[in-house]
C-alpha positions as CSV (number, residue, x, y, z in Angstrom):
1,M,-116.4,180.5,-46.8
2,A,-114.4,183.1,-48.8
3,I,-115.4,186.7,-48.6
4,P,-117.9,187.4,-51.4
5,D,-117.3,190.0,-54.0
6,F,-119.4,193.1,-53.9
7,Q,-121.7,192.0,-56.7
8,S,-122.6,188.8,-54.8
9,I,-123.6,191.0,-51.9
10,M,-126.2,193.1,-53.9
11,L,-129.1,190.7,-53.8
12,P,-128.8,189.7,-50.1
13,L,-128.5,193.3,-49.2
14,L,-131.6,194.2,-51.2
15,T,-133.4,191.3,-49.6
16,L,-132.4,192.6,-46.2
17,A,-134.0,195.9,-47.0
18,G,-137.1,194.2,-48.3
19,D,-138.9,194.6,-45.0
20,G,-139.2,198.4,-45.8
21,K,-137.5,199.5,-42.6
22,L,-134.6,201.8,-42.2
23,H,-131.3,199.9,-41.9
24,S,-127.9,201.1,-40.8
25,M,-124.7,200.0,-42.5
26,A,-123.5,198.5,-39.2
27,E,-126.6,196.3,-39.0
28,A,-126.3,195.3,-42.7
29,R,-122.7,194.3,-42.2
30,E,-123.6,192.2,-39.2
31,K,-126.5,190.4,-40.8
32,L,-124.8,189.9,-44.1
33,G,-121.7,188.5,-42.3
34,K,-124.0,185.8,-40.8
35,H,-125.7,185.2,-44.1
36,F,-122.4,184.4,-45.8
37,Q,-121.3,182.5,-42.7
38,L,-118.1,184.5,-42.5
39,T,-115.7,183.7,-39.7
40,P,-114.4,186.4,-37.3
41,D,-111.0,186.2,-39.1
42,E,-112.7,186.8,-42.5
43,R,-114.7,189.7,-41.1
44,A,-111.5,191.2,-39.8
45,E,-109.5,190.7,-43.0
46,L,-108.2,194.1,-44.1
47,L,-107.7,195.7,-47.5
48,P,-104.0,196.1,-48.6
49,S,-104.1,199.6,-47.2
50,G,-104.9,198.2,-43.7
51,R,-107.4,201.0,-43.2
52,Q,-110.7,199.1,-43.7
53,A,-112.1,195.6,-43.5
54,T,-112.5,194.0,-46.9
55,F,-116.0,192.8,-46.3
56,D,-117.1,196.2,-45.0
57,N,-115.7,197.9,-48.1
58,R,-117.6,195.5,-50.4
59,V,-120.9,195.9,-48.6
60,A,-120.5,199.7,-49.0
61,W,-119.9,199.3,-52.7
62,A,-122.9,197.0,-53.1
63,K,-125.1,199.5,-51.4
64,G,-123.7,202.3,-53.5
65,Y,-124.5,200.5,-56.7
66,L,-128.0,199.7,-55.6
67,L,-128.4,203.4,-54.7
68,Q,-127.3,204.5,-58.1
69,A,-129.8,202.1,-59.7
70,G,-132.7,203.5,-57.6
71,L,-133.3,200.2,-55.8
72,V,-132.6,201.6,-52.4
73,E,-132.5,205.2,-51.1
74,S,-130.8,206.9,-48.2
75,P,-133.3,209.3,-46.6
76,K,-130.7,210.4,-44.1
77,R,-127.0,209.9,-43.4
78,G,-125.9,206.4,-42.4
79,V,-129.2,204.5,-43.2
80,F,-130.9,203.1,-46.2
81,Q,-134.2,201.5,-47.2
82,I,-135.8,199.9,-50.2
83,T,-137.6,201.8,-52.9
84,Q,-140.7,200.9,-54.9
85,R,-138.4,199.9,-57.7
86,G,-136.4,197.7,-55.3
87,R,-139.6,196.0,-54.2
88,E,-140.5,195.3,-57.9
89,V,-137.1,193.7,-58.4
90,L,-137.6,191.4,-55.4
91,D,-141.0,190.5,-56.7
92,E,-139.4,189.3,-59.9
93,G,-137.4,186.8,-58.0
94,P,-134.0,187.3,-59.6
95,T,-131.3,184.7,-58.8
96,Q,-128.6,187.3,-59.0
97,V,-128.3,191.1,-59.0
98,N,-125.1,192.4,-60.5
99,I,-123.8,195.2,-62.7
100,R,-125.2,193.6,-65.8
101,Y,-128.6,193.3,-64.2
102,L,-128.5,196.9,-63.0
103,E,-127.9,198.2,-66.5
104,Q,-131.6,197.9,-67.3
105,F,-132.1,201.1,-65.2
106,P,-131.3,204.4,-67.1
107,E,-130.0,206.1,-63.9
108,F,-127.4,203.4,-63.4
109,V,-126.4,203.4,-67.0
110,A,-125.9,207.2,-66.9
111,F,-123.9,206.9,-63.7
112,R,-121.7,204.2,-65.1
113,S,-121.3,205.9,-68.5
114,A,-120.1,209.1,-66.8
115,A,-117.4,207.3,-64.9
116,V,-116.3,205.1,-67.8
117,K,-116.1,208.1,-70.1
118,K,-113.9,210.0,-67.7
119,A,-111.7,207.0,-67.2
120,A,-111.3,206.6,-71.0
121,K,-109.8,210.0,-71.3
122,T,-106.9,209.1,-69.1
123,R,-106.5,205.3,-69.8
124,K,-103.4,204.4,-71.7
125,G,-103.8,200.7,-70.7
126,T,-103.5,197.8,-73.0
127,E,-105.6,198.9,-76.0
128,N,-102.5,198.4,-78.3
129,G,-101.6,195.1,-76.7
130,E,-98.8,196.7,-74.6
131,P,-98.6,195.4,-71.0
132,E,-99.0,198.0,-68.3
133,T,-96.2,198.7,-65.8
134,P,-97.1,198.4,-62.2
135,E,-97.1,202.2,-61.9
136,E,-99.5,202.5,-64.8
137,A,-101.8,199.9,-63.3
138,L,-101.8,201.7,-60.0
139,E,-102.6,205.1,-61.7
140,E,-105.4,203.6,-63.6
141,A,-106.9,202.0,-60.5
142,Y,-106.7,205.3,-58.7
143,Q,-108.4,207.1,-61.6
144,A,-111.2,204.5,-61.7
145,I,-111.8,205.0,-58.0
146,R,-111.7,208.8,-58.3
147,D,-114.1,208.7,-61.3
148,E,-116.6,206.6,-59.3
149,L,-116.2,209.1,-56.4
150,T,-116.8,212.2,-58.5
151,A,-119.9,210.7,-60.2
152,N,-121.3,209.9,-56.7
153,L,-120.4,213.4,-55.5
154,L,-122.1,215.2,-58.3
155,K,-125.3,213.2,-57.7
156,K,-125.2,214.2,-54.0
157,V,-124.7,217.9,-54.9
158,K,-127.6,217.8,-57.3
159,E,-129.9,216.3,-54.7
160,G,-129.2,219.2,-52.3
161,S,-131.1,222.4,-52.0
162,P,-130.1,225.7,-53.8
163,E,-129.1,227.1,-50.4
164,A,-126.8,224.1,-49.8
165,F,-125.3,224.6,-53.2
166,E,-124.5,228.2,-52.4
167,R,-122.9,227.2,-49.2
168,L,-120.9,224.6,-51.0
169,V,-119.6,227.2,-53.5
170,V,-118.6,229.5,-50.6
171,E,-116.7,226.7,-48.9
172,L,-114.9,225.6,-52.1
173,L,-113.8,229.1,-53.0
174,L,-112.5,229.7,-49.5
175,R,-110.5,226.5,-49.6
176,M,-109.1,227.6,-53.0
177,G,-107.8,230.8,-51.3
178,Y,-110.5,233.2,-52.3
179,G,-113.0,235.3,-50.3
180,G,-111.2,236.5,-47.3
181,S,-113.2,235.3,-44.3
182,R,-116.1,232.9,-44.4
183,K,-118.4,235.7,-43.2
184,E,-117.4,237.9,-46.1
185,A,-117.7,235.1,-48.6
186,G,-121.1,234.2,-47.3
187,E,-122.4,237.7,-47.6
188,A,-121.1,237.9,-51.1
189,I,-122.8,234.8,-52.4
190,G,-126.0,235.7,-50.7
191,R,-126.6,238.8,-52.7
192,G,-129.1,237.3,-55.2
193,G,-131.1,239.1,-57.8
194,D,-128.4,241.7,-58.6
195,E,-128.9,242.2,-62.4
196,G,-128.1,238.6,-63.3
197,L,-125.3,238.2,-60.8
198,D,-125.4,235.9,-57.7
199,G,-122.7,237.7,-55.8
200,I,-119.1,238.8,-55.6
201,I,-116.1,237.4,-53.9
202,R,-112.6,238.7,-53.3
203,E,-109.9,237.4,-55.6
204,D,-107.2,237.9,-52.9
205,R,-107.3,238.2,-49.2
206,L,-106.7,242.0,-49.3
207,G,-109.6,242.6,-51.7
208,L,-107.5,244.3,-54.4
209,D,-109.8,242.7,-57.0
210,V,-113.1,241.0,-57.0
211,I,-114.7,238.2,-59.1
212,Y,-118.4,238.2,-60.0
213,L,-120.2,234.9,-59.6
214,Q,-123.1,233.0,-61.1
215,A,-123.9,229.7,-59.2
216,K,-126.7,227.6,-60.6
217,R,-127.7,224.1,-59.6
218,W,-128.9,223.0,-63.0
219,E,-129.6,219.6,-64.4
220,G,-129.1,220.2,-68.2
221,T,-126.9,222.1,-70.5
222,V,-126.2,225.8,-70.1
223,G,-126.2,227.5,-73.5
224,R,-124.6,230.6,-74.9
225,P,-127.6,232.8,-74.2
226,E,-127.4,232.3,-70.5
227,V,-123.6,232.9,-70.5
228,Q,-124.2,236.1,-72.6
229,K,-126.7,237.3,-70.0
230,F,-124.0,236.8,-67.3
231,V,-121.4,238.6,-69.4
232,G,-123.9,241.5,-70.0
233,A,-124.2,241.8,-66.2
234,L,-120.5,241.9,-65.9
235,H,-120.3,244.8,-68.4
236,G,-122.9,246.6,-66.4
237,K,-120.6,246.5,-63.4
238,Q,-117.5,247.2,-65.5
239,A,-116.2,243.9,-64.1
240,K,-113.0,242.3,-65.5
241,K,-113.6,238.7,-64.2
242,G,-116.4,236.3,-63.7
243,V,-117.0,232.7,-62.8
244,F,-120.1,230.7,-63.9
245,I,-120.6,227.5,-61.8
246,T,-123.2,224.9,-62.6
247,T,-123.9,221.3,-61.7
248,G,-124.9,220.7,-65.4
249,T,-122.7,221.2,-68.5
250,F,-121.9,224.0,-70.9
251,S,-122.6,223.8,-74.6
252,A,-119.7,224.0,-77.1
253,E,-121.1,227.4,-78.3
254,A,-120.9,228.8,-74.7
255,R,-117.3,227.7,-74.2
256,D,-116.3,229.1,-77.6
257,Y,-118.0,232.4,-76.8
258,V,-116.1,233.0,-73.5
259,A,-112.8,232.1,-75.2
260,H,-113.0,235.2,-77.4
261,I,-114.4,237.9,-75.1
262,D,-113.3,240.4,-72.5
263,P,-114.0,240.3,-69.6
264,K,-112.4,237.0,-68.6
265,V,-115.0,234.4,-67.8
266,V,-114.3,230.9,-66.4
267,L,-117.0,228.2,-66.8
268,I,-117.1,225.4,-64.2
269,D,-119.4,222.6,-65.0
270,G,-120.4,219.7,-62.7
271,E,-117.5,217.5,-63.7
272,R,-114.9,220.2,-63.0
273,L,-116.7,221.2,-59.8
274,T,-116.5,217.8,-58.3
275,D,-112.9,217.4,-59.4
276,L,-112.1,220.7,-57.5
277,M,-114.1,219.4,-54.5
278,V,-112.0,216.2,-54.4
279,D,-108.8,218.2,-54.9
280,H,-109.6,220.5,-52.0
281,S,-111.2,217.7,-49.8
282,L,-114.7,219.2,-49.7
283,G,-117.5,216.7,-49.1
284,V,-115.0,213.8,-49.1
285,T,-112.7,212.2,-46.6
286,T,-109.4,210.4,-47.0
287,V,-109.7,206.7,-46.3
288,A,-106.2,205.6,-47.4
289,A,-103.0,207.1,-48.7
290,Y,-100.2,205.2,-50.6
291,E,-96.6,206.3,-51.2
292,L,-94.9,205.1,-54.4
293,K,-91.1,204.8,-53.8
294,R,-88.2,203.9,-56.0
295,I,-84.5,203.1,-55.4
296,D,-82.4,206.1,-54.3
297,S,-79.4,205.6,-56.5
298,D,-77.4,208.3,-54.7
299,Y,-77.6,206.3,-51.5
300,F,-75.9,203.3,-53.1
301,D,-73.3,205.3,-55.0
302,E,-70.0,204.6,-53.3
303,E,-67.9,207.1,-55.2
């Protein structure tokens, strides 16, 4: 039997979780391999990168989509179990669970819309009927994978505690070259309740200048009034620079406001935050790397 695509794995995976118990991914891969009657060679078949088994990769994607739709949950790392919504789906007796089926759930629609919207910003594709070059196809595929990753990453960040979010901000700023030592950065972020400011962090390793911070794990849109409050606190400290970080979004009015004021204020919303996390390898790990090469004309030049 050929290796099933990840959508064909969704219903068997949900059925496996139907007993209500915690299941590890290793267990799921083993049982699903038997369900699909895969041979050892099929189980061992690798992705083009050679870094992961194709079947293992597809099981992970299937679980990820069920997770985004709220049919399974992951109460702790490495395991998953069915949710009440997942039980209701099984009770309906669907013949197939795929992306179209999952679109009945608003959380999944929001997740997919965010990823598709981001991909549309960079897609040059074939909208005008022009064929893609191999390089363009590769770039688009990379962007699609990255968009899925950042959407998942933002969801994980929002699920964490405020304290975990503060630690995340500390680690990110350190990886970007700010803050001096981890101890100094941690002490800076931890100074809550200081006239509307969450803390300060060094702009450079010598501490020649500092940046005042506001770090809020919010779900909705941050408007101009909240940003004005932050700017007022900066004025109170005679500060020149500030960074407002949120897991939500900023309104157009808030962005327009900071574009025309002194001090300098940078707004980092959830989308940009997760982009920075990926760029600086925070909360993510590299599973494959590809090198794109072209002919070295100088090598073949005989003159």
